[in-house]
Backbone of each chain as ProteinMPNN parsed JSONL, in Angstrom:
{"seq_chain_A": "MSTEVPAELADLRRSIDNIDAAIIHMLAERFRCTQQVGVLKARQNLAPADPAREESQIARLRALAHEAGLDPVFAEKFLGFVIAEVIHHHERIASATTSPPAGPGVG", "coords_chain_A": {"N_chain_A": [[0.841, -1.028, -0.183], [1.525, 1.537, 1.087], [4.034, 3.467, -0.337], [7.773, 3.752, -0.734], [8.965, 4.378, 2.634], [10.904, 6.921, 3.934], [13.821, 6.769, 6.077], [13.872, 8.629, 8.05], [11.776, 9.527, 8.386], [10.297, 7.04, 9.049], [11.319, 6.793, 11.614], [10.47, 8.786, 13.24], [7.761, 8.428, 12.995], [7.838, 6.029, 14.758], [8.159, 7.245, 17.122], [5.744, 8.673, 17.381], [3.999, 7.031, 17.387], [4.615, 5.437, 19.829], [3.853, 7.554, 21.529], [1.064, 8.135, 20.741], [0.133, 5.317, 22.144], [0.733, 5.89, 24.795], [-1.097, 8.212, 25.08], [-3.576, 7.01, 24.597], [-3.843, 5.161, 26.789], [-3.831, 7.076, 28.954], [-6.264, 8.409, 28.305], [-7.971, 6.172, 28.728], [-7.773, 5.771, 31.298], [-8.835, 8.202, 32.447], [-11.294, 8.247, 31.633], [-11.879, 6.252, 33.191], [-11.999, 7.599, 35.456], [-13.7, 9.577, 35.347], [-16.175, 8.266, 34.78], [-16.327, 7.224, 37.345], [-17.069, 9.617, 38.605], [-19.368, 10.163, 37.248], [-21.117, 8.107, 38.22], [-21.286, 9.241, 40.965], [-22.135, 11.634, 40.672], [-24.808, 10.745, 39.541], [-25.935, 9.695, 41.781], [-25.968, 11.47, 43.795], [-27.806, 13.051, 42.445], [-26.719, 15.518, 41.026], [-25.733, 17.784, 38.473], [-24.942, 16.737, 35.121], [-23.017, 18.17, 33.782], [-20.806, 20.863, 34.563], [-20.508, 23.875, 34.413], [-18.491, 25.766, 35.741], [-16.829, 24.309, 36.688], [-15.495, 23.431, 34.255], [-14.708, 26.011, 32.965], [-12.318, 26.461, 34.611], [-10.931, 24.096, 34.327], [-10.34, 24.922, 31.615], [-9.061, 26.928, 31.663], [-6.703, 26.51, 33.028], [-5.432, 24.308, 31.373], [-5.134, 25.774, 29.087], [-3.055, 27.283, 30.043], [-1.0, 25.313, 30.519], [-0.603, 24.152, 28.258], [0.39, 26.442, 26.844], [2.863, 27.01, 27.884], [4.203, 24.394, 27.584], [4.475, 24.602, 24.767], [2.453, 24.002, 23.346], [-0.535, 24.792, 21.235], [-2.562, 26.748, 22.462], [-5.161, 27.217, 22.026], [-5.688, 24.775, 20.448], [-5.531, 23.059, 22.642], [-7.727, 23.852, 24.154], [-9.654, 23.276, 22.495], [-9.242, 20.443, 22.255], [-9.753, 19.559, 25.111], [-12.778, 20.157, 24.942], [-13.727, 18.424, 23.278], [-13.34, 15.883, 24.681], [-14.685, 16.54, 27.083], [-17.254, 16.707, 25.975], [-17.722, 14.055, 25.339], [-17.835, 12.841, 27.971], [-19.824, 14.017, 29.192], [-21.892, 13.263, 28.065], [-21.453, 10.283, 28.62], [-22.192, 10.559, 31.192], [-24.628, 11.462, 31.156], [-25.958, 9.177, 30.105], [-25.317, 7.505, 32.355], [-26.916, 8.851, 34.323], [-29.523, 8.629, 33.566], [-29.887, 5.886, 33.411], [-29.679, 5.424, 36.431], [-30.844, 7.041, 38.276], [-33.871, 9.721, 39.035], [-34.316, 12.034, 36.673], [-31.198, 14.416, 36.568], [-30.626, 17.058, 38.691], [-30.424, 21.018, 38.283], [-28.696, 22.86, 36.05], [-29.063, 22.365, 32.564], [-27.57, 20.647, 29.836], [-27.356, 21.411, 27.315]], "CA_chain_A": [[-0.058, 0.102, -0.217], [2.26, 2.753, 1.24], [5.441, 3.379, -0.91], [8.805, 3.64, 0.321], [9.181, 5.696, 3.62], [12.156, 7.782, 4.082], [14.088, 6.339, 7.257], [13.757, 9.708, 9.203], [9.87, 9.669, 8.587], [9.853, 5.842, 9.801], [11.448, 6.901, 12.85], [9.358, 9.96, 13.521], [6.273, 7.649, 13.09], [7.54, 5.249, 15.721], [7.914, 8.026, 18.343], [4.195, 9.059, 17.286], [2.857, 5.535, 17.821], [4.496, 5.495, 21.247], [2.963, 8.834, 22.405], [-0.271, 7.778, 21.039], [-0.116, 4.658, 22.917], [0.387, 6.526, 25.961], [-2.184, 9.219, 24.96], [-4.976, 6.285, 24.642], [-3.891, 4.769, 27.942], [-4.214, 8.355, 29.574], [-7.46, 8.538, 28.125], [-8.431, 5.16, 29.324], [-7.956, 6.07, 32.797], [-9.479, 9.631, 32.454], [-12.487, 8.031, 31.477], [-12.461, 5.466, 34.338], [-11.926, 8.404, 36.523], [-15.184, 10.384, 35.069], [-17.113, 6.999, 35.031], [-16.705, 7.073, 38.784], [-17.651, 11.095, 38.847], [-20.885, 10.265, 36.71], [-21.829, 7.686, 39.066], [-21.464, 10.07, 42.156], [-22.984, 13.024, 40.31], [-26.134, 10.375, 39.348], [-26.057, 9.233, 43.009], [-26.336, 12.797, 44.503], [-28.31, 14.151, 41.728], [-25.934, 16.775, 40.596], [-26.066, 17.891, 37.067], [-23.717, 16.008, 34.455], [-22.162, 19.279, 33.183], [-20.516, 21.769, 35.778], [-19.76, 25.034, 33.693], [-17.726, 26.344, 36.371], [-15.52, 23.546, 36.645], [-15.162, 23.446, 33.089], [-14.053, 27.017, 32.832], [-11.09, 26.451, 35.33], [-10.309, 23.391, 33.73], [-10.24, 25.299, 30.34], [-7.921, 28.089, 31.731], [-5.582, 25.48, 33.476], [-5.079, 23.529, 30.4], [-4.358, 26.425, 28.056], [-1.818, 27.728, 30.508], [-0.206, 24.306, 30.644], [-0.292, 24.106, 26.814], [1.433, 27.434, 26.715], [4.139, 26.297, 28.878], [4.654, 22.953, 26.928], [4.644, 24.762, 23.413], [1.407, 23.396, 22.373], [-1.211, 25.574, 20.861], [-3.714, 26.829, 23.603], [-6.472, 27.02, 21.176], [-5.77, 23.408, 20.138], [-5.848, 22.325, 23.911], [-8.916, 24.063, 24.384], [-10.272, 22.384, 21.647], [-9.154, 18.931, 22.995], [-10.686, 19.5, 26.154], [-14.074, 20.194, 24.682], [-14.084, 17.102, 22.664], [-13.317, 14.775, 25.506], [-15.903, 16.759, 27.975], [-18.526, 16.318, 25.476], [-17.792, 12.673, 25.648], [-17.85, 12.817, 29.463], [-21.086, 14.415, 29.458], [-22.451, 12.032, 27.053], [-21.453, 9.316, 29.435], [-22.879, 11.179, 32.631], [-26.197, 11.402, 30.979], [-26.444, 7.498, 29.998], [-25.226, 7.028, 33.628], [-27.818, 9.49, 35.396], [-30.85, 7.872, 32.811], [-29.929, 4.493, 33.939], [-29.664, 5.036, 37.596], [-32.036, 7.537, 39.016], [-34.476, 10.568, 38.509], [-33.397, 13.283, 36.092], [-30.645, 15.161, 37.161], [-31.197, 18.396, 38.994], [-29.684, 21.817, 37.895], [-28.832, 23.538, 34.669], [-29.355, 21.202, 31.38], [-26.254, 20.615, 29.53], [-27.644, 22.336, 26.104]], "C_chain_A": [[0.742, 1.143, -0.122], [3.432, 2.625, 0.195], [6.524, 3.555, -0.094], [8.748, 4.876, 1.488], [10.206, 5.819, 3.864], [12.374, 7.12, 5.519], [13.912, 7.321, 8.441], [12.371, 9.794, 9.418], [9.646, 8.1, 9.251], [10.026, 5.957, 11.147], [10.932, 7.807, 13.796], [8.112, 9.037, 13.934], [6.354, 6.739, 14.235], [7.531, 6.009, 17.258], [6.359, 8.598, 18.397], [3.583, 7.979, 17.86], [3.217, 5.416, 19.155], [3.84, 6.524, 21.982], [1.503, 8.564, 22.031], [-0.691, 6.53, 22.023], [-0.16, 5.198, 24.63], [-0.453, 7.502, 26.167], [-3.669, 8.083, 25.265], [-4.773, 5.369, 26.023], [-4.181, 5.864, 29.047], [-5.731, 8.427, 29.765], [-8.401, 7.497, 28.795], [-8.979, 5.227, 30.964], [-8.872, 7.35, 33.238], [-10.695, 9.215, 32.343], [-13.255, 6.936, 32.819], [-12.651, 6.4, 35.411], [-13.681, 9.338, 36.418], [-16.277, 9.198, 35.227], [-17.509, 7.045, 36.36], [-17.614, 8.601, 39.229], [-19.111, 11.002, 38.612], [-21.673, 9.384, 37.693], [-22.281, 8.55, 40.272], [-22.55, 11.373, 41.79], [-24.494, 12.156, 40.274], [-26.685, 9.998, 40.984], [-26.839, 10.538, 44.043], [-26.979, 13.911, 43.808], [-27.876, 15.499, 41.581], [-25.861, 16.681, 38.934], [-24.916, 17.507, 36.653], [-22.696, 17.041, 33.919], [-22.115, 20.322, 34.467], [-19.7, 23.295, 34.89], [-18.452, 25.742, 34.424], [-16.181, 26.034, 36.549], [-14.703, 23.674, 35.396], [-14.349, 24.783, 32.763], [-12.473, 27.062, 33.737], [-10.521, 25.542, 34.8], [-9.57, 23.897, 32.239], [-8.827, 26.324, 30.646], [-6.567, 27.519, 32.225], [-4.822, 24.66, 32.122], [-4.365, 24.395, 29.305], [-2.976, 26.949, 28.67], [-0.546, 26.523, 30.406], [0.411, 24.06, 29.282], [0.889, 24.979, 26.429], [2.885, 27.051, 27.126], [4.97, 25.459, 27.959], [4.934, 23.33, 25.626], [3.693, 24.013, 22.62], [0.298, 24.677, 22.262], [-2.509, 25.921, 21.859], [-5.072, 26.73, 22.93], [-6.696, 25.445, 20.888], [-6.221, 22.555, 21.711], [-7.277, 22.692, 24.379], [-10.287, 23.166, 23.806], [-10.877, 20.753, 22.031], [-10.143, 18.674, 24.051], [-12.127, 19.345, 25.956], [-14.655, 18.906, 24.217], [-14.176, 16.031, 23.752], [-14.365, 15.055, 26.535], [-17.022, 16.594, 27.205], [-19.011, 14.95, 25.587], [-17.987, 12.242, 26.885], [-19.141, 13.035, 29.758], [-21.868, 13.154, 28.752], [-22.739, 10.899, 28.231], [-22.194, 9.562, 30.93], [-24.566, 11.28, 32.361], [-26.977, 10.022, 30.886], [-26.427, 7.334, 31.637], [-26.548, 7.432, 34.505], [-29.276, 8.987, 34.765], [-31.048, 6.701, 33.304], [-30.016, 4.226, 35.254], [-31.103, 5.548, 38.242], [-33.157, 8.569, 38.423], [-33.752, 11.539, 37.283], [-32.425, 13.748, 36.938], [-30.923, 16.785, 37.388], [-30.124, 19.638, 38.446], [-29.498, 22.195, 36.35], [-28.691, 22.349, 33.607], [-27.835, 21.4, 30.719], [-26.249, 21.22, 27.985], [-27.028, 21.663, 24.986]], "O_chain_A": [[0.835, 1.837, -1.134], [3.734, 1.463, -0.08], [6.394, 3.54, 1.13], [8.53, 6.061, 1.235], [10.793, 4.766, 4.111], [11.374, 6.883, 6.197], [13.82, 6.938, 9.607], [11.858, 10.095, 10.496], [8.703, 8.028, 10.038], [9.231, 5.446, 11.936], [10.955, 7.614, 15.011], [7.622, 8.991, 15.062], [5.307, 6.486, 14.83], [7.049, 5.528, 18.284], [5.873, 8.933, 19.478], [2.727, 8.046, 18.741], [2.252, 5.272, 19.905], [3.293, 6.274, 23.056], [0.67, 8.737, 22.921], [-1.733, 6.638, 22.669], [-1.01, 4.869, 25.458], [-0.69, 7.812, 27.335], [-4.595, 8.373, 26.022], [-5.813, 4.778, 26.314], [-4.788, 5.488, 30.049], [-6.353, 8.484, 30.825], [-9.449, 7.843, 29.341], [-10.014, 4.914, 31.553], [-9.515, 7.386, 34.288], [-11.455, 9.87, 33.057], [-14.407, 6.816, 33.234], [-13.432, 6.086, 36.309], [-14.495, 9.57, 37.312], [-17.267, 9.438, 35.916], [-18.688, 6.95, 36.698], [-18.578, 8.642, 39.994], [-19.97, 11.491, 39.346], [-22.791, 9.766, 38.038], [-23.471, 8.608, 40.585], [-23.454, 11.866, 42.465], [-25.415, 12.7, 40.884], [-27.888, 10.071, 41.234], [-27.855, 10.514, 44.737], [-26.952, 15.108, 44.092], [-28.528, 16.48, 41.939], [-25.929, 15.63, 38.297], [-23.895, 17.688, 37.316], [-21.558, 16.662, 33.643], [-23.07, 20.571, 35.202], [-18.495, 23.547, 34.876], [-17.523, 26.204, 33.762], [-15.113, 26.645, 36.576], [-13.504, 23.955, 35.392], [-13.244, 24.593, 32.255], [-11.585, 27.804, 33.317], [-9.343, 25.83, 34.587], [-8.522, 23.419, 31.803], [-7.818, 26.389, 29.944], [-5.485, 27.992, 31.875], [-3.599, 24.525, 32.095], [-3.35, 24.037, 28.708], [-1.954, 27.044, 27.991], [0.638, 26.818, 30.246], [1.605, 23.819, 29.101], [1.955, 24.627, 25.925], [3.84, 26.861, 26.372], [6.128, 25.705, 27.618], [5.668, 22.529, 25.047], [3.927, 23.491, 21.529], [0.287, 25.508, 23.17], [-3.443, 25.12, 21.849], [-5.992, 26.102, 23.453], [-7.796, 24.931, 21.09], [-7.053, 21.654, 21.812], [-7.951, 21.843, 24.962], [-11.306, 22.676, 24.292], [-11.958, 20.167, 22.094], [-11.081, 17.879, 24.012], [-12.752, 18.538, 26.645], [-15.713, 18.397, 24.586], [-15.145, 15.274, 23.692], [-14.998, 14.092, 26.969], [-17.992, 16.263, 27.887], [-20.165, 14.591, 25.822], [-18.374, 11.076, 26.946], [-19.679, 12.29, 30.577], [-22.326, 12.186, 29.359], [-23.85, 10.633, 28.69], [-22.668, 8.649, 31.606], [-25.471, 11.19, 33.19], [-28.09, 9.732, 31.325], [-27.487, 7.044, 32.193], [-27.147, 6.631, 35.224], [-30.206, 8.969, 35.57], [-32.171, 6.334, 33.649], [-30.345, 3.089, 35.594], [-32.084, 4.888, 38.588], [-33.446, 8.325, 37.251], [-32.525, 11.585, 37.206], [-32.645, 13.565, 38.135], [-31.321, 17.571, 36.528], [-28.984, 19.259, 38.175], [-30.277, 21.718, 35.524], [-28.113, 21.34, 34.01], [-27.065, 22.267, 31.131], [-25.16, 21.489, 27.479], [-27.085, 22.158, 23.86]]}, "seq_chain_B": "MSTEVPAELADLRRSIDNIDAAIIHMLAERFRCTQQVGVLKARQNLAPADPAREESQIARLRALAHEAGLDPVFAEKFLGFVIAEVIHHHERIASATTSPPAGPGVG", "coords_chain_B": {"N_chain_B": [[-18.707, 30.477, 43.026], [-18.92, 27.652, 41.86], [-21.035, 25.301, 43.736], [-20.783, 23.782, 46.835], [-17.979, 21.174, 46.935], [-18.397, 17.724, 46.797], [-16.1, 15.554, 48.735], [-15.071, 13.381, 48.049], [-15.855, 13.753, 45.075], [-13.854, 15.947, 44.457], [-11.474, 14.736, 44.915], [-11.583, 12.997, 42.802], [-11.385, 14.798, 40.766], [-8.874, 15.88, 41.146], [-7.258, 13.772, 40.262], [-8.15, 13.648, 37.541], [-7.176, 15.91, 36.823], [-4.555, 15.61, 36.9], [-4.14, 13.584, 34.966], [-4.913, 15.1, 32.905], [-2.768, 17.055, 32.259], [-0.914, 15.444, 32.086], [-1.68, 14.289, 29.26], [-1.873, 16.817, 28.074], [1.01, 17.48, 27.84], [2.132, 15.146, 26.539], [0.73, 15.421, 24.123], [1.858, 17.941, 23.107], [4.295, 16.978, 22.712], [3.964, 15.119, 20.859], [3.259, 16.8, 18.846], [5.47, 18.247, 18.266], [6.979, 15.946, 17.029], [5.404, 15.509, 14.603], [5.862, 18.177, 13.555], [8.065, 17.689, 12.481], [7.633, 15.921, 10.855], [6.171, 17.265, 8.814], [8.057, 19.108, 7.866], [9.931, 17.472, 6.867], [8.399, 16.144, 4.925], [7.479, 18.252, 3.408], [9.91, 19.153, 2.118], [10.47, 16.829, 0.776], [8.694, 16.927, -0.975], [6.325, 15.473, -0.152], [3.08, 13.951, 0.037], [0.595, 15.965, 2.244], [-1.005, 14.205, 3.75], [-1.625, 10.842, 4.507], [-3.107, 8.191, 3.49], [-3.004, 5.441, 3.888], [-1.07, 4.982, 5.848], [-2.647, 6.59, 8.019], [-4.928, 4.509, 8.081], [-3.547, 2.572, 9.324], [-2.728, 3.54, 11.797], [-5.348, 4.064, 12.868], [-6.507, 1.287, 13.012], [-4.681, 0.05, 14.882], [-4.68, 1.774, 17.147], [-7.3, 1.306, 17.78], [-7.376, -1.41, 18.775], [-5.393, -1.181, 20.695], [-6.829, 0.714, 22.433], [-9.158, -1.052, 22.962], [-7.934, -2.977, 24.582], [-7.274, -1.506, 26.713], [-9.765, -0.745, 27.898], [-10.827, 1.357, 26.872], [-13.309, 2.909, 24.826], [-13.319, 1.908, 21.434], [-14.282, 3.481, 19.364], [-14.498, 6.113, 20.239], [-11.264, 6.211, 20.475], [-10.945, 6.234, 18.099], [-12.053, 8.541, 17.026], [-10.821, 10.566, 18.428], [-8.113, 10.281, 17.39], [-8.551, 10.983, 14.77], [-9.552, 13.597, 14.966], [-6.999, 14.596, 16.048], [-5.182, 14.294, 13.957], [-6.199, 15.574, 11.995], [-5.819, 18.212, 12.856], [-2.694, 17.992, 12.511], [-2.372, 17.833, 9.844], [-3.51, 20.199, 8.785], [-1.407, 21.665, 10.044], [0.612, 20.605, 8.472], [0.352, 21.356, 5.925], [0.161, 23.952, 6.331], [2.96, 24.137, 6.554], [4.104, 22.963, 4.404], [3.16, 24.9, 2.374], [4.491, 27.243, 2.988], [7.048, 26.475, 2.478], [7.882, 25.134, 0.109], [7.01, 24.12, -3.553], [3.331, 23.234, -4.129], [2.374, 20.304, -2.452], [2.983, 17.062, -3.993], [0.893, 14.328, -5.048], [-2.177, 12.8, -3.448], [-4.563, 14.841, -2.785], [-5.866, 16.747, 0.274], [-8.482, 17.218, 1.128]], "CA_chain_B": [[-19.12, 30.179, 41.794], [-19.293, 26.472, 42.218], [-21.174, 25.344, 45.163], [-19.696, 22.917, 47.848], [-18.107, 19.949, 46.09], [-18.32, 16.493, 47.714], [-14.632, 15.092, 48.811], [-15.016, 12.061, 46.736], [-15.541, 14.563, 43.542], [-12.893, 16.859, 44.694], [-10.496, 13.766, 44.736], [-11.648, 12.631, 41.553], [-10.91, 15.844, 39.759], [-7.615, 15.955, 41.179], [-6.721, 12.561, 39.188], [-8.333, 14.001, 36.228], [-6.379, 16.919, 36.198], [-3.329, 15.081, 36.734], [-4.156, 12.842, 33.746], [-5.121, 15.837, 31.549], [-1.712, 17.493, 32.317], [0.103, 14.324, 31.337], [-1.875, 14.521, 28.03], [-1.307, 17.817, 27.271], [2.384, 17.621, 27.555], [2.062, 14.179, 25.512], [0.266, 16.185, 22.68], [3.145, 18.995, 22.94], [5.512, 16.125, 22.12], [3.343, 14.531, 19.563], [3.129, 17.906, 17.858], [6.701, 18.234, 17.945], [7.058, 15.078, 16.016], [4.823, 15.7, 13.671], [6.341, 19.252, 13.08], [9.392, 17.428, 11.867], [7.246, 14.991, 9.627], [5.814, 18.216, 8.127], [9.119, 19.98, 7.408], [10.304, 16.445, 5.877], [7.442, 15.785, 3.83], [7.488, 19.373, 2.271], [11.208, 18.979, 1.349], [10.582, 15.819, -0.017], [7.567, 17.004, -1.588], [5.356, 14.164, -0.162], [1.387, 14.722, 0.546], [0.547, 16.1, 4.094], [-2.042, 12.914, 4.573], [-1.141, 9.536, 3.988], [-4.291, 7.424, 3.954], [-2.625, 3.948, 4.148], [-0.352, 5.258, 7.226], [-3.784, 6.72, 8.912], [-5.474, 3.384, 7.924], [-2.952, 1.452, 10.075], [-2.919, 4.0, 12.961], [-6.578, 3.974, 13.221], [-6.6, 0.02, 13.657], [-3.793, 0.026, 15.991], [-5.198, 2.673, 18.497], [-8.685, 0.889, 17.909], [-6.884, -2.398, 19.148], [-4.972, -0.592, 22.162], [-8.206, 1.123, 23.376], [-10.019, -2.015, 23.423], [-7.542, -3.857, 25.595], [-7.176, -0.582, 27.765], [-11.002, -0.457, 28.3], [-11.561, 2.771, 26.353], [-14.157, 2.809, 23.757], [-12.73, 2.1, 20.191], [-15.065, 4.328, 18.528], [-13.776, 7.423, 20.82], [-10.31, 6.148, 20.082], [-10.653, 6.533, 16.524], [-12.623, 9.847, 16.596], [-9.655, 11.066, 19.036], [-7.176, 10.222, 16.43], [-9.151, 11.759, 13.608], [-9.467, 15.09, 15.691], [-5.783, 15.199, 16.15], [-4.683, 14.317, 12.485], [-7.046, 17.095, 11.538], [-4.722, 19.427, 13.3], [-1.374, 17.695, 12.025], [-2.595, 17.877, 8.509], [-3.436, 21.564, 8.931], [0.02, 22.13, 10.164], [1.716, 19.947, 7.326], [-0.251, 22.095, 4.899], [1.119, 25.623, 6.346], [4.576, 24.483, 6.585], [4.47, 22.95, 2.663], [2.687, 25.995, 1.547], [5.646, 28.174, 3.492], [8.369, 25.904, 2.193], [8.26, 25.277, -1.251], [5.952, 23.993, -4.204], [2.423, 22.578, -3.519], [3.012, 18.803, -2.294], [2.432, 16.027, -4.679], [0.086, 13.328, -4.416], [-3.613, 12.906, -3.491], [-4.995, 16.091, -1.792], [-6.311, 16.32, 1.698], [-9.862, 17.151, 0.939]], "C_chain_B": [[-19.668, 28.615, 41.899], [-19.49, 26.332, 43.786], [-20.333, 23.942, 45.851], [-19.751, 21.531, 46.681], [-17.989, 18.817, 46.997], [-16.654, 15.949, 47.588], [-14.295, 14.437, 47.932], [-14.927, 12.64, 45.218], [-14.253, 15.301, 43.407], [-11.525, 15.811, 44.313], [-10.253, 13.218, 43.477], [-11.013, 13.621, 40.326], [-9.485, 15.909, 40.08], [-6.797, 14.912, 40.068], [-6.71, 13.172, 37.747], [-7.453, 15.052, 35.825], [-5.029, 16.633, 36.286], [-3.035, 14.249, 35.297], [-4.184, 13.888, 32.581], [-3.648, 16.683, 31.454], [-0.884, 16.566, 31.566], [-0.327, 14.293, 29.768], [-1.252, 15.548, 27.564], [0.209, 17.785, 26.737], [2.617, 16.2, 26.404], [1.62, 14.599, 24.119], [1.445, 17.146, 22.229], [3.965, 18.106, 21.986], [4.937, 15.569, 20.706], [3.475, 15.78, 18.317], [4.751, 18.16, 17.366], [7.365, 17.414, 16.768], [6.832, 15.511, 14.588], [4.894, 17.274, 12.763], [7.354, 18.778, 12.112], [9.158, 16.69, 10.728], [6.852, 16.04, 8.647], [6.972, 18.912, 7.343], [9.792, 18.718, 6.56], [9.66, 16.142, 4.776], [7.496, 16.917, 2.99], [8.922, 19.442, 1.611], [11.213, 17.981, 0.682], [9.585, 15.779, -0.933], [6.352, 15.592, -1.582], [4.054, 14.869, 0.205], [1.332, 14.81, 1.917], [-0.415, 14.944, 4.347], [-1.684, 11.683, 3.724], [-2.132, 8.229, 4.54], [-3.811, 6.102, 4.398], [-1.879, 4.085, 5.589], [-1.758, 5.473, 8.445], [-4.604, 5.441, 9.14], [-5.068, 2.581, 9.367], [-2.684, 2.175, 11.605], [-4.129, 3.497, 13.512], [-6.79, 2.067, 13.913], [-5.963, -0.222, 14.752], [-4.391, 0.72, 17.14], [-6.597, 1.747, 18.944], [-8.354, -0.513, 19.218], [-6.589, -2.142, 20.689], [-6.028, -0.236, 22.963], [-9.102, 0.179, 23.947], [-9.637, -2.833, 24.503], [-7.342, -2.671, 26.925], [-8.679, -0.547, 28.27], [-11.527, 0.762, 27.694], [-12.182, 2.387, 24.898], [-13.469, 2.932, 22.184], [-13.076, 3.105, 19.158], [-14.572, 5.816, 18.783], [-12.228, 7.454, 20.406], [-10.165, 6.872, 18.686], [-11.325, 8.185, 16.454], [-11.399, 10.68, 17.218], [-8.486, 11.229, 18.093], [-7.424, 11.329, 15.135], [-9.212, 13.248, 13.979], [-7.869, 15.599, 15.436], [-4.972, 15.277, 14.541], [-5.188, 15.32, 11.782], [-5.93, 18.096, 11.463], [-3.454, 19.132, 12.628], [-1.675, 18.127, 10.286], [-2.628, 19.397, 8.01], [-2.097, 22.209, 9.027], [0.717, 21.963, 9.12], [1.29, 21.123, 6.054], [0.238, 23.673, 5.006], [2.597, 25.413, 5.996], [5.051, 24.067, 4.75], [4.141, 24.275, 1.895], [3.805, 27.296, 1.829], [6.892, 27.957, 3.056], [8.414, 26.134, 0.583], [6.928, 24.93, -2.449], [4.676, 23.297, -3.707], [2.851, 21.092, -3.293], [2.209, 18.283, -3.287], [1.741, 14.995, -4.097], [-1.279, 13.56, -4.267], [-3.8, 14.082, -2.451], [-5.727, 15.712, -0.841], [-7.615, 16.263, 1.564], [-10.485, 17.807, 2.037]], "O_chain_B": [[-20.882, 28.448, 42.02], [-18.82, 26.774, 44.72], [-19.431, 23.299, 45.314], [-20.647, 21.04, 45.994], [-17.41, 19.043, 48.06], [-16.063, 15.941, 46.508], [-13.423, 14.681, 47.099], [-14.185, 12.19, 44.345], [-13.623, 15.282, 42.35], [-10.68, 16.158, 43.488], [-9.139, 12.969, 43.018], [-10.385, 13.3, 39.317], [-8.786, 16.012, 39.072], [-5.934, 15.252, 39.258], [-5.753, 13.243, 36.976], [-7.009, 15.141, 34.681], [-4.258, 17.419, 35.735], [-1.972, 14.269, 34.677], [-3.632, 13.679, 31.501], [-3.414, 16.996, 30.286], [-0.25, 16.877, 30.557], [0.603, 14.272, 28.962], [-0.284, 15.474, 26.807], [0.569, 17.992, 25.578], [3.342, 16.403, 25.43], [2.132, 14.134, 23.101], [1.905, 17.097, 21.088], [4.255, 18.368, 20.819], [5.537, 15.657, 19.635], [3.744, 15.589, 17.132], [5.086, 18.237, 16.184], [8.043, 17.873, 15.849], [7.643, 15.779, 13.702], [4.284, 17.542, 11.727], [7.522, 19.358, 11.04], [9.939, 16.612, 9.78], [7.192, 15.767, 7.496], [6.76, 19.259, 6.182], [10.222, 19.055, 5.457], [10.24, 15.885, 3.721], [7.564, 16.682, 1.783], [8.955, 19.846, 0.449], [12.032, 18.023, -0.236], [9.461, 14.809, -1.68], [5.785, 14.99, -2.494], [3.941, 16.037, 0.576], [1.844, 14.009, 2.699], [-0.568, 14.807, 5.561], [-1.508, 11.634, 2.506], [-2.014, 7.54, 5.554], [-4.341, 5.676, 5.424], [-2.152, 3.242, 6.444], [-1.906, 4.776, 9.45], [-4.992, 5.222, 10.288], [-5.832, 2.127, 10.219], [-2.446, 1.426, 12.552], [-4.142, 2.676, 14.429], [-7.146, 1.773, 15.054], [-6.592, -0.721, 15.685], [-4.57, 0.044, 18.153], [-6.918, 1.515, 20.11], [-8.945, -0.581, 20.295], [-7.197, -2.621, 21.646], [-6.208, -0.752, 24.066], [-9.707, 0.317, 25.01], [-10.439, -3.361, 25.273], [-7.275, -3.101, 28.076], [-8.664, -0.189, 29.448], [-12.644, 1.167, 28.014], [-11.62, 1.703, 24.042], [-13.121, 4.047, 21.795], [-12.319, 3.493, 18.269], [-14.293, 6.602, 17.877], [-11.789, 8.534, 20.011], [-9.446, 7.812, 18.346], [-10.823, 8.929, 15.612], [-10.943, 11.537, 16.46], [-7.919, 12.32, 18.043], [-6.676, 12.209, 14.71], [-8.863, 14.061, 13.124], [-7.53, 16.623, 14.843], [-4.306, 16.233, 14.145], [-4.509, 15.907, 10.94], [-5.342, 18.614, 10.514], [-2.997, 20.125, 12.06], [-0.855, 18.859, 9.732], [-1.956, 19.801, 7.061], [-1.704, 23.103, 8.278], [1.427, 22.868, 8.681], [2.183, 21.619, 5.365], [0.586, 24.406, 4.081], [3.31, 26.193, 5.364], [5.922, 24.597, 4.059], [4.794, 24.648, 0.92], [3.943, 28.2, 1.005], [7.784, 28.804, 3.104], [8.884, 27.106, -0.009], [5.857, 25.492, -2.22], [4.913, 22.641, -2.693], [3.748, 20.684, -4.03], [1.086, 18.702, -3.569], [1.851, 14.696, -2.908], [-1.731, 14.509, -4.907], [-3.168, 14.14, -1.397], [-6.269, 14.606, -0.832], [-8.1, 15.178, 1.886], [-11.712, 17.879, 2.097]]}, "name": "protein", "num_of_chains": 2, "seq": "MSTEVPAELADLRRSIDNIDAAIIHMLAERFRCTQQVGVLKARQNLAPADPAREESQIARLRALAHEAGLDPVFAEKFLGFVIAEVIHHHERIASATTSPPAGPGVGMSTEVPAELADLRRSIDNIDAAIIHMLAERFRCTQQVGVLKARQNLAPADPAREESQIARLRALAHEAGLDPVFAEKFLGFVIAEVIHHHERIASATTSPPAGPGVG"}
């Protein structure tokens, strides 16, 4: 399928593959945590989304990204992407557990 | 802003924050690698996108996700999200360096 790949490119791709494996495992662990958060929120009838928490997460990750040389705009988009999935999970957990969650909706 | 947060929730959030910091740094390093890939591709007039490479990355990350207990569909979406950004970068590098890249377009 792929034509010859220059050695330098193949080498960089090996690093990228290692990094991706690390990120996948980090994401798996992150969802294990947010799964617990979801159960906790459903049990205590807390809203799946938490705008104040999200705001502070965004600010923190943008600052971390800036320090690490990553585009803060991308870091924010990334967090939004992950949080959208988390809220999805929380809604599923909430609807499977108890009554509909209190507080502001997710929109 | 946020009302009282249960201790258990605050504890989980500390883990999530640590994981996010790790992911941000992994992403920063990943983009350092893909930046080099972009320069290499522009220099050698290779296409920014590489469908065969992407296909094998997707298959690999889906398998890793499955093993790690992460939704493979989400893993694939995540990779697509990151690759879209990378191709963006490569196009910028290519247009800033030499003639337009050869091979199939990015679409």
